[in-house]
N, C-alpha and C positions, 0 to 999 in steps of 0.2 A: 504494500500500500504506500502510496506517495503521501506527502504532506497535504496535498489538495484533497485527496480522498478523505483524510481524517477531518479536515475542515468542513467538507460537505456533509459528512455523516454527523458531525457535532451540530451543525446548523439544523439539519433535519430533526435531530433528537430534541433540540431546544424548541423548535417550532411545535413539535408534537406535545412536548411538556406544557407549553403555554396554552395550546388548544384544549388539552384535557383539564388543565387547571381552571380555565375559563368555564368550561362546561360544568364542572363540579361546583364552582362558585355560583353559577346561574341557577342550578337545580336547588341548592340550599337556600338561596335568596327567595325563590318562589315558595318553598315550603314554609318559610317564616311568615309569609303573608296570608296563608290559608286560615280561614276561620274554623273554629272547632264545630263539629256537627252536634245538633241536639238530638237526643234519643227519646222517643215517646212510646208510651204503652197505651193501647186501645182496649177499653173495657166495655163489654156488652152487659147491661143489667138484665135482670129477669123479666122486666116489663118491656124489653126491646129497645130501650134508649141506649145510646152510646156515650162514652166519656173518653177523654184523652188527658193523660197526665204525664209528667216527666218520668222517665224510666227509673225504677228503684232496683237496687241490687237484689237479685234472686227472682226477678220477674221472668216468666216463661209462658209461652202460649199454652192455654189449658189450665192455668193456675186459677184457683178460686180467689176472687178479690172481695175483700170485706168492705169496700167503699159503698156498695149498694146491695140491695137484696138480690140474691142469685147472681151476683157479679162474676164474670169470667173473663180472663185475659184472652182476647181473640187476635191480637196482633201487636207486633213491636216493629217500629221503623225508625230510620234515621232521616233527619231533615237538615239539609245544608242550605244556608241563606245565600242567595245570589246577590251580587253587587249590581 
């Protein structure tokens, strides 16, 4: 290898390092701006009415809910706010 080959390979390596550093920085900058999602639980009461409340640890579909007579968890979903 001549000295020019070493210079060219070093230049290519530095350009690739700069490119991958930029891509990594860009990805982490976007992640920091994301808003956290809200998780909700849907409860169907015995009389057919429905309610929605914030998710509580231990909620699962089919769980009996004591918030209303005959309450049953029928769904859990995540809601992301749009800008």
